[in-house]
C-alpha positions in Angstrom: -199.5 85.8 -43.4 -197.8 83.2 -45.6 -195.9 80.2 -44.2 -192.7 81.8 -45.5 -193.3 85.0 -43.6 -194.1 83.1 -40.4 -190.8 81.2 -40.4 -188.5 84.0 -41.7 -186.9 86.1 -39.1 -187.3 89.9 -39.5 -184.4 92.2 -40.2 -184.8 93.6 -36.7 -184.4 90.1 -35.2 -181.2 89.6 -37.3 -179.9 93.0 -36.0 -180.6 92.1 -32.4 -178.9 88.7 -32.8 -175.9 90.3 -34.4 -175.6 92.8 -31.6 -175.8 90.0 -29.0 -173.0 88.1 -30.8 -170.8 91.2 -31.0 -171.3 91.8 -27.2 -170.3 88.2 -26.5 -167.2 88.5 -28.7 -166.2 91.7 -27.0 -166.4 90.0 -23.6 -164.4 87.0 -24.9 -161.7 89.3 -26.4 -161.5 91.3 -23.1 -161.2 88.1 -21.1 -158.4 86.8 -23.2 -156.6 90.2 -23.3 -157.0 90.5 -27.1 -157.3 94.1 -28.5 -158.8 94.8 -31.8 -156.1 95.9 -34.2 -156.1 99.6 -35.3 -157.2 100.0 -38.9 -154.5 100.9 -41.4 -155.0 103.1 -44.5 -154.1 102.1 -48.0 -151.0 103.9 -49.3 -153.0 106.1 -51.7 -155.2 107.3 -48.8 -152.2 108.1 -46.7 -150.6 110.1 -49.5 -153.8 112.1 -49.9 -154.1 112.7 -46.2 -150.5 113.9 -45.9 -151.1 116.3 -48.8 -154.0 117.8 -46.8 -156.7 116.3 -49.0 -159.0 114.6 -46.5 -161.9 114.1 -48.9 -159.6 112.6 -51.5 -158.2 110.3 -48.7 -161.7 109.1 -47.9 -162.4 108.5 -51.5 -159.2 106.5 -51.9 -160.0 104.5 -48.8 -163.5 103.7 -50.2 -162.1 102.6 -53.6 -159.4 100.4 -52.0 -161.7 98.7 -49.4 -165.2 98.9 -50.8 -166.6 100.2 -47.6 -169.3 102.9 -47.3 -168.8 106.6 -46.9 -169.4 106.6 -43.1 -166.9 103.8 -42.4 -164.3 105.3 -44.7 -164.7 108.7 -43.0 -164.4 107.2 -39.6 -161.2 105.2 -40.6 -159.5 108.2 -42.1 -160.4 110.4 -39.1 -159.2 107.7 -36.6 -155.9 107.5 -38.5 -155.6 111.3 -38.4 -156.3 111.4 -34.6 -153.5 108.8 -34.0 -151.2 111.3 -35.6 -149.7 109.1 -38.2 
């Protein structure tokens, strides 16, 4: 094991630390009565969704935001569930 490997945290350690920070942030937000805002869709994604083209809406969301497929799908489906 090199000195660099010894002192560099592993990706698992980063993930655990991030999860702990997110839990603390959730507790702080709940304590202060702050709710996370609902995501909005870019206009092009909304147009595609209204036209019944869900896959095209997901693609438009990805292009506009730069997020991955899973996050875009979740955002479009959440918007759809809210009945917008």
